[in-house]
C-alpha positions in Angstrom: 24.0 -14.3 34.9 23.3 -17.9 35.4 26.3 -20.2 35.4 26.2 -23.3 33.3 26.8 -26.7 34.9 30.3 -26.8 33.4 31.2 -23.6 35.1 30.0 -25.0 38.5 32.0 -28.2 38.1 35.1 -26.2 37.0 34.7 -24.0 40.1 34.3 -27.0 42.4 37.5 -28.7 40.9 39.6 -25.6 41.3 39.3 -25.7 45.1 37.5 -22.4 45.5 34.1 -24.1 45.6 35.3 -26.3 48.5 36.4 -23.2 50.4 32.9 -21.7 50.0 31.3 -25.0 51.0 33.4 -25.2 54.2 32.8 -21.5 55.0 29.0 -22.0 54.7 29.1 -25.2 56.7 31.0 -23.6 59.6 28.7 -20.5 59.5 25.6 -22.7 59.7 27.0 -24.7 62.7 27.8 -21.4 64.5 24.3 -20.1 63.9 22.6 -23.3 65.0 24.8 -23.4 68.2 23.9 -19.7 69.0 20.2 -20.4 68.6 20.4 -23.5 70.7 22.2 -21.7 73.5 19.8 -18.8 73.4 16.8 -21.2 73.6 18.3 -23.4 76.3 19.8 -20.5 78.2 23.1 -21.3 79.8 22.4 -19.4 83.0 20.2 -19.7 86.1 17.6 -17.3 85.0 14.9 -18.2 82.5 15.4 -16.7 79.0 11.6 -16.8 78.3 9.9 -16.4 81.7 6.3 -17.7 82.1 3.8 -15.0 81.5 0.6 -15.0 83.6 -2.5 -15.3 81.6 -4.4 -12.1 80.9 -7.6 -11.8 83.0 -10.5 -9.5 82.3 -10.7 -6.6 84.7 -14.4 -5.6 84.3 -14.1 -2.3 82.6 -17.9 -1.8 82.5 -19.0 0.7 85.1 -21.2 -0.6 87.9 -22.2 2.9 89.2 -23.9 4.0 86.1 -25.6 2.5 83.0 -23.3 1.2 80.3 -22.9 3.6 77.4 -21.7 3.4 73.8 -18.3 4.7 74.7 -17.9 1.9 77.3 -18.7 -0.8 74.8 -16.3 0.7 72.2 -13.5 0.9 74.7 -14.0 -2.7 75.8 -11.0 -4.9 74.9 -11.1 -8.6 75.8 -7.9 -10.5 76.6 -6.8 -12.8 73.9 -6.3 -16.5 74.6 -4.4 -19.0 72.4 -7.5 -19.8 70.4 -9.1 -16.4 70.3 -10.9 -15.0 73.3 -11.6 -16.6 76.7 -15.2 -17.9 76.6 -15.8 -17.1 80.3 -14.8 -13.5 79.8 -16.9 -13.1 76.7 -19.9 -14.7 78.5 -19.5 -12.4 81.5 -19.4 -9.3 79.3 -22.3 -10.4 77.1 -24.4 -11.3 80.2 -23.7 -7.9 81.7 -24.6 -6.1 78.4 -27.8 -8.3 78.1 -28.9 -7.4 81.6 -28.3 -3.7 80.9 -30.3 -3.9 77.7 -33.2 -5.8 79.4 -33.2 -3.2 82.2 -33.4 -0.4 79.6 -36.1 -2.1 77.6 -38.2 -2.5 80.8 -37.7 1.2 81.6 -38.6 2.2 78.0 -41.8 0.0 78.2 -42.7 1.6 81.5 -42.3 5.1 80.2 -44.2 4.3 77.0 -47.1 2.9 79.1 -47.1 6.0 81.3 -47.1 8.2 78.2 -49.9 6.2 76.6 -51.9 6.5 79.9 -51.3 10.3 80.0 -52.3 10.6 76.3 -55.5 8.5 76.9 -56.4 10.7 79.8 -55.9 13.9 77.7 -57.9 12.5 74.8 -60.9 11.5 77.1 -61.0 14.9 78.7 -64.5 16.6 78.0 -63.0 20.0 77.2 -60.7 18.6 74.5 -62.3 20.7 71.8 -62.9 23.8 73.9 -60.9 26.8 73.0 -58.8 28.7 75.6 -61.6 31.3 76.3 -64.2 28.6 76.8 -62.1 26.8 79.4 -61.6 29.9 81.4 -65.3 30.5 81.4 -66.0 27.0 82.5 -63.5 27.2 85.3 -64.9 30.5 86.6 -68.5 29.1 86.9 
């Protein structure tokens, strides 16, 4: 039910429109004053106290290797523009060191396995059956 321009002018001339105008103006002034007082805070205590910045407490275990659950549970503190670079660098450096250590251990175990397999393959009784081995050992 849109009102025409003539209805609006008629309402404004009747005096009812000016009452609504003054009511809205006073309500707006009261709201602005309340918000201003809330922000400024009329008392001794701070309305919005300073919050100390979040710091990363290293949640990655030092006593055991980092596992998948540790990485999934990792939550970095948020800064105004995303994450703190120093915290992310620390975590990525720690994870990189863990991965390098695991890669070195895997390479060491693979080399030991390859050596054991090479020794087994070069054995002279590789094609001897179980009975032949027993006879050769008994000689």
